[in-house]
N, C-alpha and C positions, 0 to 999 in steps of 0.2 A: 437265527430260529427265523429267518424268513419262510423258510420252507414250510413249517408248522403254521405259523398264520397265514401264508396262502390256504395250506389245506382246511383250517379253522373256517376260513371266509367264505370259503369255495362249497364246503357241506354246509353252512346254515344258510345260504346264499340259494342252494339247489335245492335243499330240505323244503325250506319256507315257500319257494317259486311255487315248486309240484303241488304243494299242500292248499296255494292260493288257487293257481290255474286249473289244477282239476276239477277244482268245484266250480271252477267258470264253465270248462267244459262241460260239465254235467248238466248244467244248466241249459245250454248252449243245444246238446244233443236232447234232452229232453224236449227243449221249443222246436226242432226241426226229425221229431220222431227218430233219431238214430239210436234206435234200441236193439239190443240183442235178445231176440223171441224165444223163449226154452221149446225146446221139443222133446222128441222121447230120449233123445240121447244127452240132453242138460243135464247138469246139477242143479242149476238154479230154476225155481219155480216162478218166477215174475218178471216181466219185461225188465230189461237193466239197460242205462245209458252204456255206451259205450267210448270208445276213442278217447279215454283216459292217457294213453300214449302219450299223445301231443303235448299235454301237460309234463310226462317225463323230459321229451327230447327239448323244450323251452328251457325245463329247469335247468339240464346240463349245459344249456349256450348261457343263459343268464349266469349260472356258475363261473363258465369261463371266462365271461367281460366282469365278472367281480372282481377277480383274481388279477386281472392284469397289469394292476397297479404294481403289484407284490410279488410278479413273477413275469419268465421271460413268453416270448411268445410260443407257442407249440409247436414242438418239432413235425418235420416232415412226417413221422410216424403216426405220429398222434393225430396229426391234419387228414392222412390216411385212413384211419380207422375211423375217426369221426363221420369224411364223408362217406363213406362204404355203409358204415349204420345207416345214416341219414338216408342214403340210396334204398336199402334194402327197408328201412321205415318208409319212404313215400309208395314203395310198391307195397307194402303191407297197407298204407291208406287206401290206395286205391281198390284194394282188394276187399276194405270195408265197407266203401262207399259202391263199388259198384259189380262186387263176388265173383273174380274174376278165375275162371277155371287153373286148374293146377297144371293145364299146359301150357298158360301162358305166363303162369308166375313162376314154375319150376328153370325154365328158359332164362328169363331175367335173372334169377338167383345165378345161375350158374355164370350166364355173362358179366354181373357184377362181382362175381368172386374172381373168374378169371382175370379181370382188371386189374383188382386189387391184389393178386397172387404175383401180375406180371410184375407189379408198381414194387412189393416187397424185394422180388428175386427169388432164385432155387432153394437158396440156405433155410434147411429145413433141420433145427436142433431136434432129435428125436430123443435125447437123454434117457435111454433104456437101458435099463444095466448089462453092461457085458458089451452095448454097442456105442461105438466112438460118435461124438457129436462132428457138424460140418453139414459141407456141400453134400448131398443127395443126388446134384444133377436136376434133370429131369423129371424125376420122381418126386422131387420136391412139390413142381408146380401141379401134380396129378394128387398127391397128398394134402397139399394145400388148401385144391380146390374143392377135394370131395368132404374136407375136414369143416370148410365153410358153409357146404350147403346143408352137408349134415346137421352141424349144428343150427342154424337159423330153423331148420325144419323143427329137429327135435325141442326147439325150444319154444315153436309155436305149438307142438302136441301138446307141449305141458301144459299150456295156459290153457284150462280147463275147470280151475277152481279156485275160488277167493282164496285170495292172498300169495298163492303157489310161486307163480312165476316172479312177482315182484319180492317176496321173500327171497329167492334165488337169487335174485339181482342185486337186494341188500349184503347178504352173505358172501355169497362169492365176489362181489366188487369188492367187499372189505380183505377177502384173503386176496385178491388179484392187487390191490392196492398197496397193502403190507409187502408181498413178496418184489413187487415193482421197484417200489421204494428203497427198501433193502438191498435190490441189486442195483440201483442207481439210474433206474429207469421211471426220474420223478416225473416228467411230462405224462406217460403213461398212468402212473399211478393216480394223479392227480385226476384224470380221465376216469378212473374206476371209483374214485371216492365222489366224482360228482355223479356219476351212474348210481352209487349205492344210496346216497342222500337224497336222489331224486325219486328212488323207489321208497325211501323212509317216506317222503312226504306223499306218496301216491298212496303207499299202505294205509294211512290215513282213513281214506272212502274206499278201501279195497278191502280192508280184511273182512270176514266173514262176521256178518250178512253185508257181502258188498254192496256201495252205491253206486259203483261204476267198475267197468270192466277196462282193459287197457287197449282191447282190441289188438288186431295182426298189427295196426303200427306199433303199437308197444312192445310185443311178441319180436317181430319183425328186428326193431332198433337194440333190443338188448341181445338176442340172439347174435346179430350180426358183432356186436359189441364183444361179447366175449371169443365169438371165431376167430376175428381179427387181433383182439389183444393178445391172443394165445401164439399168434402166426408171427406175430411182433416179438412179442417175448420172447419165442424160442428162435425165432430166426436174427434177433439184433440184440436183445439182451440177457441171453443164457440163462431164461430160463424155460427148463425144459418142458414139451407139449405134455409129459404125463402129468405134470405137477397142473395141467390143466383139467386133466382127465379126471384126476382124483378131486378135485373140487366141484366139477359137474358132475359125477360119477352118481348123484341119483335123478340127476335128469336123462343121463348119456344110457343109463342103463334101463331105465323102465320106459322111457321111447323107444330105445333098440330092442328091446325084448317083446315091446307088446308090435313093433313094426314085424319082425322076424316071424311071430306066432301069427298076424294076418297074412303076411306073404305066404306062410307054409299053407294056410287054411285057404288059400286064393280068394281070400278078401280084399278088395279094393284099399290101397294103404290111403288112399288119400280121402275115403267117405269119412262122415264123422262117426264115431262109436264110443262106448264109455266102458272101454277093457285096457283101459292104463292101471295101472296098480292102485294110483291115488284112487280112481274111479269108482274101483270095484271095493275099496274099503267104504266109501260111502254109499254105494251100493249096499252093502252087506249091512247097512244100519251105524256107522261111525259117523258122528256129526263133520260137518267141515274144520270145525276148529279143531277138534282131536286130531283129525288127520294134518292139519297144517300143524300142528304143535309136534309129530312125530316125524314127520318130514323135516320141520326146522332143525330138529335135534339131528337128523341125519345127515341134511345139508351142514351143520355146524362142525359134525365130527369129520365131514368129508374135507372139510376147509382145513379143519386143525391137521389132518394127515397130510393133506399137501404143500401147508406150511412148512412142518417136520421133515418129509422128504426132501425139501429142498438144503437140509441142514445136514443129510444123512450120506454114509458110503452106500455102496454097492448091497451088501448084505444086509443093509439097515431097510432098506428101500425095497429091497425085496420082501422084507417081511412087513413091512408097512402095504406094501402091494397086498400079501396075504392075509391082512385086516382089513382091508377095503373089501375082499372078496367075502370075507366072511359077514361083514355087514350087509353086503349085497342080500346073502343068503338069511339071516335073519330078518329081512325085511320081507323077502319073498315068502319066507315061510310063516309070518306075521300074516299078513292076506289072504293066504291057503288055511289059516287055522281059523281066521275071522269068518271068510267065508263058510268052512264048513260047520261052524256053530249056527252060522245065520240058515244053513241049509237044514241041520238036524234040527232047531225050533221051529222052522216051517213044517216039517213032516209031523212033528212032536202036537201041534196045532191040527191038524191034519186028520190024525190019530183020534186027539179028542174030541173030535167034533165028530 
């Protein structure tokens, strides 16, 4: 039962540390005027302290230190995931402090991803129904780098509302932890538990109405964790990449669809906007708490589908993928209906006046 004790100690340590340190970061952010000032594309209305992701990062480190007496040193894979996430988090911190241009951020993200994937190796266990797992040669590097850069940026795109990104870290991290431990990847599972627990401690300050934001340092750290955990899980521990796609589906779909729509319309993909599905719901009149609840239910359903996916054969996996697609369709349709009712109400008000 030593591994259970390790998980409990790590979880409590990370959650408590995040809760305490994020409060301290908030005071420092207020003192040094490190605020996210709202603009016409923001969902918040008052300047809000940022850089709460520093507390998340520190909490994960404290959690690892607290478990040192009950667990062995982290494996090379886990150390690589931690270093990669820390590197992307530092890039996010620089962006928070100096407002880096996208043409600086993106090349650095690619370079970090190339270095991480080169260390991981080309083996990428795709795990899709009908496709064999195994070495896919040089294609593995390309797919791995594209995946890493995409998830990092998609996670950042989705960090635009109180509690949303931290909620994904809590729910998604818990699912990754469960799958990793069952697969025998205890080090990766412990890291996921620490990330989920730190997100829980952060949520105490970030749930609507948020008293602090995680900033790009936080979204970069979390996005890099999920991206690299998927590559390590797929390449080294027989956790198929599509499991992680299912777990992250609410973020991947919303960010991917929105990015595609903006590119199709000729809009700059890097510019701030309010056209994500969750933003459109808030603009249409839903409260952030209500959107968080619906998104949380979607995240939980996706996580459970992902865990069930690991226990099924190919036929059942295809069925679960179809269920996931149905869920995507239901959420998209909900957004359209809410916006339609909003437009109808506005037209009625105009007619009555």
